C-alpha positions in Angstrom: -27.1 -26.8 7.8 -25.5 -23.9 9.5 -22.2 -24.3 11.7 -22.1 -22.8 15.4 -18.8 -21.0 14.2 -18.4 -19.9 10.7 -15.1 -21.2 9.2 -12.9 -19.1 6.9 -10.1 -20.4 4.9 -7.4 -17.9 3.6 -5.2 -19.0 1.1 -3.2 -15.7 0.3 0.6 -15.6 0.6 1.3 -15.6 4.4 1.7 -11.8 5.1 -1.2 -10.8 3.0 -3.5 -13.5 4.9 -2.4 -12.4 8.2 -3.2 -8.9 7.4 -6.5 -9.8 6.0 -7.3 -12.1 9.1 -6.9 -9.0 11.2 -9.5 -7.4 9.3 -12.0 -10.4 10.1 -11.2 -10.2 14.0 -14.6 -9.0 14.9 -16.7 -11.5 13.1 -16.1 -14.3 15.7 -15.2 -16.8 13.1 -12.6 -19.6 12.8 -10.0 -18.3 10.4 -7.7 -21.1 9.1 -4.7 -19.8 7.2 -3.0 -22.0 4.6 -1.3 -20.2 1.7 -1.5 -22.0 -1.7 1.5 -20.0 -2.8 4.5 -18.3 -1.5 6.1 -15.2 -3.0 10.0 -15.3 -3.7 11.9 -12.4 -4.9 13.7 -12.8 -8.4 17.0 -10.9 -9.0 16.8 -8.2 -11.5 18.3 -4.8 -12.5 16.3 -1.7 -12.9 16.6 0.3 -16.1 18.7 3.2 -16.0 15.8 5.3 -17.3 12.2 4.7 -17.8 9.1 7.1 -17.8 6.8 5.1 -15.4 6.2 1.7 -13.5 3.3 -0.6 -13.8 2.2 -2.6 -10.7 -0.4 -5.5 -10.9 0.1 -6.4 -7.3 1.6 -5.4 -4.1 4.1 -8.3 -4.6 5.7 -6.2 -7.5 5.8 -3.2 -5.3 7.5 -5.0 -2.4 10.2 -6.4 -4.9 11.3 -3.3 -6.4 13.3 -0.4 -4.8 11.3 2.7 -4.7 11.9 5.7 -7.0 10.4 9.1 -7.4 8.6 8.3 -10.7 4.9 7.8 -11.9 3.5 4.2 -10.8 0.3 3.1 -12.5 -1.3 0.6 -10.1 -4.0 -2.0 -10.4 -5.8 -0.8 -7.1 -5.8 1.3 -3.9 -3.8 -1.2 -1.9 -1.0 -1.5 -4.4 -1.1 2.2 -4.8 -0.7 2.8 -1.2 2.2 0.3 -1.0 3.8 2.3 -4.0 3.4 5.8 -2.5 4.9 4.5 0.8 8.0 3.5 -1.3 8.3 7.0 -2.9 6.4 6.3 -6.1 4.1 8.8 -7.3 1.4 6.3 -7.5 -1.9 6.3 -9.6 -4.5 3.7 -8.9 -6.9 2.4 -11.5 -9.3 1.2 -8.6 -10.0 -2.1 -10.7 -8.4 -5.1 -12.3 -5.8 -5.5 -15.1 -8.5 -4.2 -17.7 -9.1 -1.2 -15.7 -5.5 -0.6 -15.4 -5.1 -1.0 -19.2 -7.8 1.7 -19.7 -6.3 4.1 -17.3 -2.9 4.0 -18.8 -4.3 4.5 -22.2 -6.2 7.3 -21.1 -3.4 9.2 -19.5 -1.3 8.4 -22.4 -4.3 10.2 -24.8 -4.1 13.0 -22.1 -0.3 13.6 -22.8 0.6 12.7 -19.2 2.8 9.8 -19.5 6.5 9.2 -20.1 8.0 6.4 -22.0 9.2 3.7 -21.9 6.9 2.1 -19.3 8.0 -1.1 -17.1 5.8 -3.5 -15.9 7.3 -5.1 -12.8 5.5 -8.5 -12.7 5.4 -12.0 -11.2 6.5 -15.0 -13.2 2.8 -15.7 -13.7 0.7 -12.8 -14.8 -2.6 -12.2 -16.6 -3.8 -9.7 -18.9 -0.7 -9.4 -21.3 -0.3 -5.7 -20.3 2.9 -4.8 -21.9 2.1 -6.6 -25.2 -1.1 -4.8 -25.5 0.1 -1.4 -24.4 3.0 -2.0 -27.1 0.4 -2.9 -29.8 -1.3 0.5 -28.7 1.9 2.3 -29.5 3.3 2.6 -25.9 6.7 1.5 -25.6 6.5 -0.8 -22.6 8.8 -3.5 -21.3 8.3 -6.0 -18.5 10.6 -7.4 -15.9 9.9 -10.4 -13.8 10.6 -9.5 -9.9 9.1 -12.3 -8.1 8.1 -16.0 -8.4 4.8 -17.5 -7.3 5.7 -20.8 -5.6 3.0 -23.5 -5.2 2.3 -24.8 -1.7 0.1 -27.7 -0.5 -2.9 -27.1 1.9 -2.2 -27.7 5.6 -3.5 -30.5 7.5 -5.7 -28.1 9.1 -7.2 -26.7 6.0 -7.7 -30.3 4.4 -9.5 -31.2 7.9 -11.9 -28.3 7.3 -12.3 -28.9 3.5 -13.0 -32.5 4.1 -15.8 -31.9 6.8 -19.4 -31.4 6.4 -19.8 -27.8 7.7 -19.6 -25.0 5.2 -16.3 -23.2 4.7 -16.1 -19.5 3.4 -13.2 -19.2 0.9 -12.3 -15.7 0.0 -10.1 -15.7 -3.2 -8.3 -12.7 -4.4 -6.6 -13.8 -7.8 -7.3 -16.2 -10.6 -4.1 -18.0 -10.0 -5.0 -18.7 -6.2 -8.2 -19.9 -7.3 -6.6 -22.3 -9.9 -4.2 -23.5 -7.4 -6.9 -24.4 -5.1 -8.8 -26.3 -7.6 -5.6 -28.2 -8.3 -5.9 -29.6 -4.7 -9.5 -30.4 -5.0 -12.1 -31.8 -5.1 -13.3 -31.0 -1.4 -16.3 -32.6 0.5 -17.3 -29.7 2.6 -19.7 -27.2 1.0 -17.7 -24.1 -0.2 -18.9 -20.6 -0.2 -16.6 -18.8 -2.5 -16.0 -15.0 -2.1 -14.3 -14.1 -5.3 -12.5 -10.6 -5.7 -13.6 -10.3 -9.4 -15.4 -11.7 -12.1 -12.0 -13.3 -13.4 -11.4 -15.0 -10.0 -14.9 -16.4 -10.1 -14.5 -17.9 -13.5 -11.3 -19.8 -12.1 -13.1 -20.7 -8.8 -16.1 -22.4 -10.7 -14.2 -25.4 -11.1 -14.5 -25.9 -7.3 -18.2 -26.5 -7.7 -19.1 -24.2 -4.8 -22.4 -24.2 -3.1 -22.5 -20.6 -3.4 -20.4 -18.0 -5.3 -20.4 -14.4 -4.4 -18.4 -11.7 -6.1 -17.3 -8.7 -4.2 -18.7 -5.5 -5.2 -15.2 -3.8 -5.7 -11.7 -5.4 -6.1 -10.3 -4.4 -2.6 -10.1 -5.6 0.8 -12.8 -3.4 2.2 -15.5 -4.9 -0.2 -14.2 -8.4 0.4 -14.7 -8.0 4.1 -18.2 -6.6 3.6 -18.9 -9.5 1.3 -17.9 -12.1 3.8 -19.9 -10.3 6.5 -23.1 -10.6 4.2 -22.4 -14.2 3.6 -22.3 -15.0 7.4 -25.3 -12.8 8.2 -27.3 -14.7 5.6 -26.1 -18.2 7.2 -24.3 -19.0 3.9 -27.6 -19.5 1.9 -26.7 -23.1 2.3 -30.4 -24.2 3.2 -31.7 -22.4 0.0 -28.8 -23.3 -2.1 -28.8 -20.0 -3.8 -26.0 -18.7 -6.2 -25.2 -15.3 -6.4 -23.4 -14.1 -9.5 
C-alpha cells in the first residue's frame, strides 16, 4: 500500500515546522503542518554575573538576550542560533546526555567558569542543573519559555484517520508524548525519530515502522525521511527499523 504522494506531518512549533518544511521542498511530498505545542516566553531576569549558559533547545536561545559569554548547546542548530546572538557557542553535537558529558569534560580541563545557568523550558528532561550540581558544578536553572499544548488541526486529523501511510518526523520526547495523547490514529504511521529517547516516547503510537535518525540534527532527519520515501515506507514488508 504505497500512496501516490507521500504525506508528511510536521508537529513542531510553527516557526520550526515551516523552516523544516522548506528542507523537504524537493521531495514532492504533501507536507501538513499541525503543531502540537506553541512556545510562549516567560518573563525572567538574567543573573548579574554567571560563568556560562546552557541551552538544551533553540527556544531557550530565542527567549534570552545575548551575551558575550560561553554557551554550551545541545546541538549544532542551537549553537548557531546562540552564536548569532553573540554567545560564545559550544556544541555538544548530541542530546542532553552528550551535553552533560561535554560540560563535565570542559570543567575537568579547566575551561569553565561558574556558576552556570540552564535557560530551559517549563518542561525539560535530563535534570541537567541537578546532575551538574551533584558533580560539584554550581549550576542554576531559569525557566524562560513555556510549551503550550495544541490540538491537531482538522487537516492533520483527516490524514491520520485515513488508510494511506503518514510519515511523522518527531524531534523531541515531549512532542512525541503530546501526539500520543491525541491518538490513537487509523493511518499506518512511519515515525522518524530524532533520537532513541524520542523513539521511546513514540512507541506508544504503535507505528508501522520506526526509524531513528543517524544524528540528532535537521540534516540527518531529512536524510532519514528521504530514505523512508525511497523505500516506499516499508509498508508492504512491515519492517521495523530500530
